[in-house]
N, CA and C atoms as an extended XYZ file, in Angstrom:
345
Properties=species:S:1:pos:R:3:atomname:S:1:resname:S:1:resid:I:1 pbc="F F F"
N         2.759       72.989       21.163 N   MET     1
C         3.095       71.574       21.096 CA  MET     1
C         1.849       70.705       21.219 C   MET     1
N         0.902       71.096       22.103 N   ALA     2
C        -0.313       70.306       22.285 CA  ALA     2
C        -1.142       70.284       21.010 C   ALA     2
N        -1.021       71.329       20.206 N   GLN     3
C        -1.777       71.393       18.960 CA  GLN     3
C        -1.315       70.318       17.983 C   GLN     3
N        -0.047       70.028       17.969 N   GLU     4
C         0.484       69.038       17.030 CA  GLU     4
C         0.379       67.612       17.571 C   GLU     4
N         0.079       67.481       18.845 N   GLN     5
C         0.031       66.168       19.470 CA  GLN     5
C        -1.008       65.259       18.807 C   GLN     5
N        -2.168       65.809       18.469 N   ASP     6
C        -3.210       65.000       17.848 CA  ASP     6
C        -2.797       64.525       16.452 C   ASP     6
N        -2.127       65.378       15.698 N   VAL     7
C        -1.660       64.996       14.358 CA  VAL     7
C        -0.616       63.891       14.460 C   VAL     7
N         0.342       64.049       15.353 N   LYS     8
C         1.397       63.041       15.527 CA  LYS     8
C         0.809       61.711       15.981 C   LYS     8
N        -0.194       61.780       16.836 N   PHE     9
C        -0.842       60.572       17.341 CA  PHE     9
C        -1.506       59.792       16.208 C   PHE     9
N        -2.312       60.476       15.402 N   VAL    10
C        -3.002       59.809       14.293 CA  VAL    10
C        -1.987       59.265       13.291 C   VAL    10
N        -0.986       60.064       12.959 N   GLU    11
C         0.045       59.604       12.017 CA  GLU    11
C         0.736       58.336       12.535 C   GLU    11
N         1.090       58.331       13.811 N   ALA    12
C         1.795       57.184       14.385 CA  ALA    12
C         0.958       55.912       14.314 C   ALA    12
N        -0.315       56.015       14.650 N   ILE    13
C        -1.194       54.840       14.617 CA  ILE    13
C        -1.376       54.349       13.192 C   ILE    13
N        -1.713       55.245       12.290 N   VAL    14
C        -2.033       54.849       10.922 CA  VAL    14
C        -0.803       54.306       10.206 C   VAL    14
N         0.360       54.891       10.442 N   LYS    15
C         1.579       54.411        9.784 CA  LYS    15
C         1.904       52.978       10.177 C   LYS    15
N         1.501       52.566       11.365 N   GLU    16
C         1.725       51.188       11.803 CA  GLU    16
C         0.726       50.212       11.187 C   GLU    16
N        -0.400       50.714       10.720 N   ILE    17
C        -1.466       49.870       10.182 CA  ILE    17
C        -1.305       49.626        8.688 C   ILE    17
N        -0.887       50.655        7.955 N   VAL    18
C        -0.894       50.594        6.488 CA  VAL    18
C         0.375       49.971        5.908 C   VAL    18
N         0.293       49.596        4.633 N   ALA    19
C         1.438       49.019        3.934 CA  ALA    19
C         2.342       50.097        3.346 C   ALA    19
N         1.817       51.313        3.176 N   ASN    20
C         2.578       52.421        2.593 CA  ASN    20
C         2.631       53.593        3.564 C   ASN    20
N         3.415       53.481        4.634 N   PRO    21
C         3.424       54.537        5.656 CA  PRO    21
C         3.918       55.889        5.125 C   PRO    21
N         4.699       55.890        4.072 N   GLY    22
C         5.185       57.148        3.514 CA  GLY    22
C         4.094       57.985        2.871 C   GLY    22
N         2.962       57.360        2.559 N   ASP    23
C         1.846       58.067        1.917 CA  ASP    23
C         0.830       58.617        2.912 C   ASP    23
N         1.060       58.410        4.199 N   VAL    24
C         0.119       58.885        5.219 CA  VAL    24
C         0.304       60.390        5.406 C   VAL    24
N        -0.821       61.108        5.334 N   LYS    25
C        -0.782       62.561        5.504 CA  LYS    25
C        -1.974       62.979        6.364 C   LYS    25
N        -1.715       63.800        7.368 N   VAL    26
C        -2.780       64.304        8.235 CA  VAL    26
C        -2.743       65.826        8.192 C   VAL    26
N        -3.853       66.435        7.753 N   ASP    27
C        -3.987       67.893        7.743 CA  ASP    27
C        -4.853       68.309        8.916 C   ASP    27
N        -4.514       69.448        9.524 N   ARG    28
C        -5.235       69.924       10.703 CA  ARG    28
C        -5.807       71.304       10.424 C   ARG    28
N        -7.118       71.450       10.623 N   THR    29
C        -7.758       72.753       10.506 CA  THR    29
C        -8.572       73.018       11.768 C   THR    29
N        -8.635       74.277       12.141 N   VAL    30
C        -9.367       74.677       13.341 CA  VAL    30
C       -10.431       75.696       12.927 C   VAL    30
N       -11.664       75.482       13.399 N   ASP    31
C       -12.726       76.457       13.164 CA  ASP    31
C       -13.583       76.559       14.422 C   ASP    31
N       -14.742       77.203       14.306 N   GLU    32
C       -15.595       77.411       15.480 CA  GLU    32
C       -16.151       76.109       16.044 C   GLU    32
N       -16.158       75.030       15.241 N   ARG    33
C       -16.675       73.750       15.719 CA  ARG    33
C       -15.602       72.889       16.372 C   ARG    33
N       -14.345       73.287       16.258 N   GLY    34
C       -13.264       72.518       16.866 CA  GLY    34
C       -12.163       72.214       15.873 C   GLY    34
N       -11.485       71.110       16.109 N   VAL    35
C       -10.353       70.703       15.286 CA  VAL    35
C       -10.812       69.600       14.340 C   VAL    35
N       -10.429       69.732       13.077 N   LEU    36
C       -10.714       68.693       12.102 CA  LEU    36
C        -9.398       68.167       11.574 C   LEU    36
N        -9.175       66.869       11.779 N   LEU    37
C        -8.005       66.198       11.223 CA  LEU    37
C        -8.477       65.447        9.987 C   LEU    37
N        -7.822       65.688        8.865 N   THR    38
C        -8.176       65.021        7.625 CA  THR    38
C        -7.059       64.063        7.261 C   THR    38
N        -7.389       62.784        7.210 N   LEU    39
C        -6.417       61.730        6.953 CA  LEU    39
C        -6.475       61.300        5.499 C   LEU    39
N        -5.312       61.263        4.864 N   THR    40
C        -5.197       60.773        3.498 CA  THR    40
C        -4.163       59.653        3.486 C   THR    40
N        -4.525       58.522        2.881 N   VAL    41
C        -3.608       57.387        2.769 CA  VAL    41
C        -3.578       56.917        1.321 C   VAL    41
N        -2.650       56.046        1.025 N   ASN    42
C        -2.570       55.426       -0.291 CA  ASN    42
C        -3.888       54.699       -0.549 C   ASN    42
N        -4.464       54.824       -1.756 N   PRO    43
C        -5.751       54.162       -2.032 CA  PRO    43
C        -5.759       52.665       -1.736 C   PRO    43
N        -4.629       52.005       -1.884 N   SER    44
C        -4.597       50.567       -1.604 CA  SER    44
C        -4.648       50.271       -0.105 C   SER    44
N        -4.446       51.279        0.735 N   ASP    45
C        -4.438       51.094        2.186 CA  ASP    45
C        -5.749       51.465        2.866 C   ASP    45
N        -6.713       51.970        2.120 N   ILE    46
C        -7.940       52.471        2.747 CA  ILE    46
C        -8.669       51.365        3.513 C   ILE    46
N        -8.603       50.140        3.035 N   GLY    47
C        -9.257       49.024        3.732 CA  GLY    47
C        -8.660       48.764        5.101 C   GLY    47
N        -7.344       48.933        5.220 N   TYR    48
C        -6.688       48.749        6.517 CA  TYR    48
C        -7.156       49.809        7.512 C   TYR    48
N        -7.337       51.032        7.028 N   VAL    49
C        -7.721       52.146        7.899 CA  VAL    49
C        -9.184       52.042        8.304 C   VAL    49
N       -10.041       51.636        7.363 N   ILE    50
C       -11.460       51.509        7.671 CA  ILE    50
C       -11.702       50.277        8.545 C   ILE    50
N       -11.108       49.153        8.170 N   GLY    51
C       -11.268       47.928        8.950 CA  GLY    51
C       -12.591       47.244        8.664 C   GLY    51
N       -12.732       46.066        9.234 N   LYS    52
C       -13.948       45.280        9.029 CA  LYS    52
C       -15.132       46.003        9.673 C   LYS    52
N       -16.130       46.288        8.864 N   GLN    53
C       -17.345       46.995        9.292 CA  GLN    53
C       -17.021       48.334        9.962 C   GLN    53
N       -15.894       48.947        9.586 N   GLY    54
C       -15.541       50.270       10.094 CA  GLY    54
C       -14.979       50.286       11.508 C   GLY    54
N       -14.647       49.120       12.039 N   GLN    55
C       -14.198       49.051       13.434 CA  GLN    55
C       -12.883       49.779       13.668 C   GLN    55
N       -11.940       49.653       12.738 N   THR    56
C       -10.645       50.305       12.926 CA  THR    56
C       -10.804       51.823       12.877 C   THR    56
N       -11.550       52.320       11.904 N   ALA    57
C       -11.784       53.759       11.795 CA  ALA    57
C       -12.481       54.287       13.044 C   ALA    57
N       -13.448       53.549       13.537 N   ARG    58
C       -14.175       53.965       14.743 CA  ARG    58
C       -13.237       54.030       15.950 C   ARG    58
N       -12.347       53.042       16.053 N   ALA    59
C       -11.398       53.021       17.173 CA  ALA    59
C       -10.428       54.199       17.090 C   ALA    59
N        -9.915       54.477       15.897 N   ILE    60
C        -8.993       55.606       15.735 CA  ILE    60
C        -9.696       56.914       16.077 C   ILE    60
N       -10.943       57.062       15.632 N   ARG    61
C       -11.706       58.288       15.944 CA  ARG    61
C       -11.927       58.434       17.448 C   ARG    61
N       -12.249       57.333       18.107 N   THR    62
C       -12.463       57.385       19.560 CA  THR    62
C       -11.198       57.808       20.283 C   THR    62
N       -10.069       57.201       19.927 N   LEU    63
C        -8.799       57.562       20.562 CA  LEU    63
C        -8.415       59.011       20.274 C   LEU    63
N        -8.688       59.466       19.060 N   THR    64
C        -8.386       60.856       18.693 CA  THR    64
C        -9.221       61.824       19.526 C   THR    64
N       -10.477       61.493       19.745 N   LYS    65
C       -11.337       62.359       20.576 CA  LYS    65
C       -10.840       62.401       22.016 C   LYS    65
N       -10.314       61.284       22.514 N   ILE    66
C        -9.771       61.249       23.872 CA  ILE    66
C        -8.550       62.164       23.984 C   ILE    66
N        -7.665       62.094       22.975 N   ILE    67
C        -6.498       62.974       22.957 CA  ILE    67
C        -6.941       64.430       22.945 C   ILE    67
N        -7.958       64.734       22.147 N   GLY    68
C        -8.488       66.098       22.093 CA  GLY    68
C        -9.060       66.540       23.425 C   GLY    68
N        -9.791       65.657       24.083 N   ALA    69
C       -10.398       65.989       25.370 CA  ALA    69
C        -9.333       66.301       26.421 C   ALA    69
N        -8.208       65.580       26.351 N   LYS    70
C        -7.109       65.861       27.286 CA  LYS    70
C        -6.572       67.271       27.094 C   LYS    70
N        -6.676       67.770       25.868 N   ASN    71
C        -6.182       69.115       25.562 CA  ASN    71
C        -7.313       70.136       25.444 C   ASN    71
N        -8.484       69.799       25.998 N   ASN    72
C        -9.649       70.681       25.977 CA  ASN    72
C       -10.018       71.133       24.573 C   ASN    72
N        -9.990       70.213       23.625 N   ALA    73
C       -10.356       70.515       22.247 CA  ALA    73
C       -11.310       69.454       21.725 C   ALA    73
N       -12.209       69.880       20.881 N   ARG    74
C       -13.126       68.945       20.220 CA  ARG    74
C       -12.469       68.541       18.901 C   ARG    74
N       -12.051       67.288       18.814 N   VAL    75
C       -11.300       66.816       17.647 CA  VAL    75
C       -12.121       65.783       16.887 C   VAL    75
N       -12.226       65.975       15.581 N   ASN    76
C       -12.901       65.017       14.709 CA  ASN    76
C       -11.926       64.569       13.639 C   ASN    76
N       -12.096       63.335       13.191 N   LEU    77
C       -11.226       62.762       12.168 CA  LEU    77
C       -12.041       62.447       10.931 C   LEU    77
N       -11.595       62.995        9.797 N   LYS    78
C       -12.209       62.701        8.501 CA  LYS    78
C       -11.216       61.867        7.711 C   LYS    78
N       -11.685       60.771        7.143 N   ILE    79
C       -10.823       59.906        6.341 CA  ILE    79
C       -11.171       60.124        4.875 C   ILE    79
N       -10.214       60.649        4.114 N   ASN    80
C       -10.434       60.866        2.686 CA  ASN    80
C       -10.481       59.535        1.968 C   ASN    80
N       -11.551       59.319        1.211 N   GLU    81
C       -11.647       58.108        0.409 CA  GLU    81
C       -11.003       58.372       -0.939 C   GLU    81
N       -10.447       57.339       -1.558 N   PRO    82
C        -9.801       57.524       -2.857 CA  PRO    82
C       -10.790       58.019       -3.912 C   PRO    82
N       -10.257       58.672       -4.934 N   GLU    83
C       -11.081       59.153       -6.041 CA  GLU    83
C       -11.857       57.989       -6.641 C   GLU    83
N       -13.115       58.218       -6.943 N   GLY    84
C       -13.919       57.180       -7.573 CA  GLY    84
C       -14.558       56.222       -6.593 C   GLY    84
N       -14.318       56.403       -5.315 N   GLY    85
C       -14.945       55.552       -4.305 CA  GLY    85
C       -14.727       54.082       -4.551 C   GLY    85
N       -13.590       53.563       -4.138 N   SER    86
C       -13.232       52.187       -4.453 CA  SER    86
C       -13.932       51.161       -3.568 C   SER    86
N       -14.852       51.600       -2.743 N   ARG    87
C       -15.572       50.628       -1.917 CA  ARG    87
C       -16.369       49.693       -2.804 C   ARG    87
N       -16.315       48.438       -2.453 N   ARG    88
C       -17.089       47.457       -3.205 CA  ARG    88
C       -18.555       47.599       -2.831 C   ARG    88
N       -19.457       47.367       -3.792 N   PRO    89
C       -20.877       47.400       -3.435 CA  PRO    89
C       -21.197       46.259       -2.482 C   PRO    89
N       -22.149       46.503       -1.610 N   ARG    90
C       -22.536       45.478       -0.641 CA  ARG    90
C       -23.151       44.302       -1.358 C   ARG    90
N       -22.831       43.116       -0.853 N   ARG    91
C       -23.423       41.913       -1.419 CA  ARG    91
C       -24.834       41.752       -0.887 C   ARG    91
N       -25.673       41.132       -1.686 N   GLU    92
C       -27.028       40.837       -1.241 CA  GLU    92
C       -26.972       39.777       -0.144 C   GLU    92
N       -27.958       39.806        0.752 N   ASP    93
C       -28.004       38.819        1.830 CA  ASP    93
C       -27.996       37.391        1.307 C   ASP    93
N       -28.602       37.179        0.149 N   SER    94
C       -28.687       35.825       -0.387 CA  SER    94
C       -27.327       35.290       -0.796 C   SER    94
N       -26.365       36.165       -1.015 N   ASN    95
C       -25.024       35.720       -1.398 CA  ASN    95
C       -24.130       35.487       -0.189 C   ASN    95
N       -24.568       35.894        0.963 N   ARG    96
C       -23.750       35.780        2.160 CA  ARG    96
C       -23.593       34.331        2.562 C   ARG    96
N       -22.408       33.986        2.978 N   GLU    97
C       -22.114       32.616        3.380 CA  GLU    97
C       -22.988       32.226        4.567 C   GLU    97
N       -23.550       31.054        4.514 N   GLY    98
C       -24.371       30.573        5.627 CA  GLY    98
C       -25.817       31.013        5.538 C   GLY    98
N       -26.155       31.852        4.570 N   PHE    99
C       -27.527       32.319        4.422 CA  PHE    99
C       -28.200       31.454        3.374 C   PHE    99
N       -29.299       30.825        3.751 N   HIS   100
C       -29.999       29.952        2.808 CA  HIS   100
C       -31.278       30.639        2.365 C   HIS   100
N       -31.348       30.878        1.076 N   ARG   101
C       -32.516       31.540        0.516 CA  ARG   101
C       -33.632       30.501        0.369 C   ARG   101
N       -34.814       30.880        0.778 N   GLU   102
C       -35.950       29.976        0.642 CA  GLU   102
C       -36.365       29.964       -0.823 C   GLU   102
N       -36.342       28.806       -1.414 N   GLU   103
C       -36.720       28.697       -2.813 CA  GLU   103
C       -38.205       28.403       -2.914 C   GLU   103
N       -38.825       28.989       -3.911 N   ARG   104
C       -40.254       28.755       -4.136 CA  ARG   104
C       -40.449       27.406       -4.833 C   ARG   104
N       -41.377       26.661       -4.325 N   VAL   105
C       -41.695       25.357       -4.909 CA  VAL   105
C       -43.111       25.441       -5.459 C   VAL   105
N       -43.278       24.996       -6.688 N   ASP   106
C       -44.600       25.008       -7.304 CA  ASP   106
C       -45.447       23.901       -6.660 C   ASP   106
N       -46.457       24.294       -5.906 N   THR   107
C       -47.312       23.317       -5.196 CA  THR   107
C       -48.656       23.122       -5.864 C   THR   107
N       -48.867       23.750       -7.023 N   ASP   108
C       -50.166       23.627       -7.710 CA  ASP   108
C       -50.491       22.178       -8.063 C   ASP   108
N       -49.505       21.419       -8.479 N   VAL   109
C       -49.762       20.046       -8.897 CA  VAL   109
C       -50.028       19.125       -7.704 C   VAL   109
N       -49.584       19.505       -6.540 N   VAL   110
C       -49.764       18.667       -5.353 CA  VAL   110
C       -51.255       18.612       -4.978 C   VAL   110
N       -51.985       19.670       -5.224 N   GLY   111
C       -53.393       19.714       -4.876 CA  GLY   111
C       -54.230       18.706       -5.654 C   GLY   111
N       -53.765       18.280       -6.807 N   ASP   112
C       -54.515       17.336       -7.626 CA  ASP   112
C       -54.241       15.890       -7.265 C   ASP   112
N       -53.284       15.641       -6.401 N   LEU   113
C       -52.955       14.259       -6.045 CA  LEU   113
C       -53.997       13.683       -5.110 C   LEU   113
N       -54.338       12.455       -5.327 N   GLU   114
C       -55.261       11.765       -4.420 CA  GLU   114
C       -54.443       10.784       -3.606 C   GLU   114
N       -54.526       10.922       -2.311 N   ILE   115
C       -53.762       10.047       -1.437 CA  ILE   115
C       -54.697        9.149       -0.664 C   ILE   115
């Protein structure tokens, strides 16, 4: 029963986060390095699972490791990304809101002015 506890825990959390809870699948494999839980969700839900700057994924992984520690197991969580990697490319800093790019001003003509 303790072996399935980690799978049920991850499924319960993720199903509450995503829009398509029926598509949530957690596979469990055990090897010499410990337990590996592999999470698969609907491609449209991957953003909910990852969260802003990966915070949600990090929190789920931390909680999963705590559950594993209670059962004397080393548990890791792998999140399957959709085929084709639907992550958007990072925007350049200059496009970020509130970031003002320093524009170059041609100052060659200013040197010729007599004041």
